[in-house]
C-alpha positions as CSV (number, residue, x, y, z in Angstrom):
1,M,-132.3,10.3,29.4
2,A,-132.9,11.2,25.8
3,N,-131.0,13.8,23.9
4,S,-133.5,16.1,22.3
5,R,-131.2,18.9,21.0
6,I,-128.5,18.1,18.4
7,Y,-126.0,20.7,17.3
8,V,-124.3,19.7,14.1
9,Q,-121.4,21.6,12.3
10,S,-123.0,23.7,9.6
11,G,-120.7,22.2,6.8
12,I,-122.3,18.7,7.3
13,K,-125.8,19.8,8.1
14,A,-127.5,18.8,4.9
15,T,-126.1,15.3,4.9
16,F,-126.6,14.8,8.6
17,V,-130.3,15.9,8.5
18,E,-131.0,13.7,5.5
19,Q,-129.5,10.6,7.1
20,F,-131.2,11.4,10.5
21,Q,-134.6,11.8,8.9
22,K,-134.2,8.5,7.1
23,L,-133.3,6.8,10.4
24,A,-136.3,8.5,12.2
25,A,-138.7,7.4,9.5
26,S,-137.5,3.8,9.8
27,R,-138.5,3.4,13.5
28,L,-141.1,0.8,14.1
29,L,-143.8,2.0,16.6
30,G,-145.9,-0.4,18.6
31,D,-146.0,-2.6,21.6
32,P,-142.7,-2.1,23.5
33,T,-142.6,-5.7,24.6
34,D,-142.2,-6.7,20.9
35,P,-138.5,-7.1,20.2
36,N,-138.9,-5.6,16.7
37,V,-140.4,-2.4,18.0
38,N,-138.1,0.6,18.4
39,H,-140.5,3.0,20.1
40,G,-143.6,2.5,22.3
41,P,-146.5,4.8,23.2
42,Q,-146.5,7.9,25.3
43,A,-147.2,7.3,29.0
44,D,-150.7,8.7,28.9
45,S,-153.1,10.9,26.9
46,T,-151.9,14.0,28.7
47,Q,-148.3,13.4,27.6
48,F,-149.5,12.5,24.1
49,E,-151.3,15.9,23.8
50,T,-148.3,17.7,25.3
51,V,-145.9,16.3,22.7
52,H,-148.3,17.5,19.9
53,R,-148.6,20.9,21.5
54,Y,-144.8,21.3,21.3
55,I,-144.8,20.0,17.7
56,G,-147.4,22.7,16.9
57,L,-145.1,25.4,18.1
58,A,-142.3,24.4,15.8
59,D,-141.4,25.3,12.2
60,N,-140.0,22.7,9.7
61,A,-141.4,19.6,11.4
62,T,-141.1,16.4,9.5
63,G,-142.5,13.0,10.4
64,T,-145.4,14.5,12.3
65,D,-148.1,12.0,11.4
66,P,-149.3,10.9,14.8
67,K,-151.0,7.6,15.6
68,A,-154.1,9.1,17.1
69,P,-155.2,7.7,20.5
70,N,-158.0,5.1,20.3
71,S,-159.5,2.4,22.5
72,E,-157.7,-0.3,20.7
73,G,-154.2,1.0,20.5
74,P,-151.6,2.9,22.4
75,L,-150.7,6.6,22.2
76,L,-148.0,6.4,19.5
77,V,-146.2,9.5,18.1
78,Q,-144.1,9.2,15.0
79,P,-140.6,10.5,15.5
80,V,-140.4,14.1,14.6
81,V,-137.3,16.0,13.4
82,L,-137.3,19.8,13.8
83,V,-134.6,21.6,11.9
84,D,-133.3,25.2,12.4
85,Q,-135.5,26.2,15.3
86,E,-135.0,29.5,17.1
87,E,-132.6,29.1,20.0
88,H,-135.0,30.9,22.4
89,S,-138.1,28.9,21.3
90,R,-139.9,26.6,23.7
91,V,-139.2,23.5,21.7
92,V,-135.4,24.2,22.1
93,K,-135.5,25.4,25.8
94,E,-138.0,22.9,27.3
95,E,-138.0,19.2,27.8
96,I,-140.6,17.6,25.5
97,F,-140.4,14.0,26.7
98,G,-141.5,12.6,23.4
99,P,-139.9,11.3,20.2
100,V,-138.9,14.8,19.0
101,V,-135.4,16.0,18.2
102,I,-134.2,19.5,17.3
103,I,-131.3,19.8,14.9
104,N,-129.6,23.2,14.9
105,T,-126.1,24.2,13.6
106,F,-122.9,25.8,14.8
107,D,-119.7,26.9,13.1
108,E,-117.1,27.0,15.9
109,E,-116.5,24.9,19.0
110,E,-117.1,27.8,21.4
111,E,-120.5,28.4,19.7
112,A,-121.5,24.8,20.1
113,I,-120.6,24.8,23.8
114,A,-122.5,28.1,24.4
115,K,-125.6,26.7,22.7
116,A,-125.4,23.4,24.5
117,N,-125.1,25.1,27.9
118,D,-127.9,27.6,27.2
119,T,-130.5,25.6,29.0
120,E,-131.7,25.1,32.6
121,F,-131.2,21.3,32.2
122,G,-127.9,19.4,32.5
123,L,-128.4,15.6,33.0
124,Y,-126.6,14.2,30.0
125,A,-124.6,15.6,27.0
126,A,-122.8,13.9,24.2
127,L,-120.2,14.9,21.6
128,Y,-118.7,13.2,18.6
129,T,-115.1,13.9,17.6
130,K,-112.0,12.1,16.4
131,D,-109.8,14.6,18.4
132,L,-109.2,13.3,22.0
133,E,-107.9,16.7,23.2
134,R,-111.1,18.3,21.9
135,A,-113.2,15.6,23.5
136,L,-111.7,16.3,26.9
137,R,-111.7,20.1,26.5
138,V,-115.4,20.2,25.5
139,S,-116.5,17.6,28.0
140,K,-115.1,19.8,30.8
141,E,-117.0,22.9,29.4
142,L,-120.4,21.1,29.1
143,E,-122.6,21.9,32.0
144,S,-123.8,18.3,32.4
145,G,-123.6,15.6,35.1
146,M,-122.7,13.0,32.5
147,V,-121.0,13.3,29.1
148,G,-120.8,10.6,26.5
149,V,-117.9,10.9,23.9
150,N,-118.7,9.2,20.6
151,C,-121.8,7.7,22.2
152,T,-125.1,9.0,23.5
153,S,-128.0,8.0,25.7
154,P,-129.0,5.5,26.8
155,T,-125.4,4.5,26.8
156,G,-123.9,5.0,30.2
157,C,-121.4,3.6,32.7
158,W,-123.7,2.5,35.4
159,D,-120.9,2.0,37.8
160,L,-120.3,5.7,37.8
161,P,-122.2,8.4,39.7
162,F,-125.5,9.3,38.0
163,G,-127.0,12.8,38.3
164,G,-127.2,16.2,36.6
165,W,-126.5,19.9,36.9
166,K,-128.9,22.9,37.1
167,G,-132.6,21.8,36.9
168,S,-131.7,18.2,36.2
169,G,-131.4,17.0,39.8
170,V,-129.6,17.5,43.0
171,G,-126.8,15.2,44.1
172,R,-125.6,11.9,42.7
173,E,-127.0,8.4,42.8
174,S,-124.9,5.2,42.8
175,L,-121.6,4.4,44.5
176,L,-120.0,6.3,47.4
177,E,-121.3,9.7,46.1
178,S,-124.8,8.6,47.0
179,L,-123.8,8.5,50.7
180,D,-123.3,12.2,50.6
181,E,-127.0,12.6,50.8
182,Y,-126.9,11.1,54.3
183,M,-124.0,13.1,55.6
184,E,-123.5,16.5,57.1
185,K,-120.1,17.7,55.9
186,K,-118.3,20.5,57.6
187,S,-115.5,22.7,56.4
188,I,-113.2,24.1,59.1
189,Y,-110.8,27.0,58.3
190,I,-108.0,27.9,60.7
191,R,-105.9,31.0,60.3
192,C,-102.5,30.4,61.9
193,A,-101.2,33.2,64.1
194,R,-97.7,34.4,63.3
195,L,-95.1,33.1,65.7
């Protein structure tokens, strides 16, 4: 799981983007077995190239200086922050599977929910709020198998069922819910005759 789309309230956008870009620029890339490294290489050259194709489709990319593949080092991609991307664009609609994040804005809660749900994927979502009622209300509306409130992936409760909605999987793993994959459940309806 890796949240790649962030919707931030438009009133705090400038501050949020500035702080996020600083954080992204501070990431140390390298050997993932090194405890000081924050981000390792892409899995292979195909994925490295795929990530760069997505970056090439975007506007307003920052931090796009890649560590080119070579025989002596891994396929490292500097974290990339994409701001104000068109909602219908491929970088917003598709899973990139690389260190790329899209930051778009919203004004009202309903708009944020609609934008978050406007995707074929639904494994993990997160929201940040001080309002517990809002947290519960929005969590129920998000089309996602898991929702983190005031935390994001890879944070999770691994003793809860794991799985997504829509194109992000079928069924659930972990605990009793995983047994459903081995069951054939039947619903029986009986209409009682009038006496």
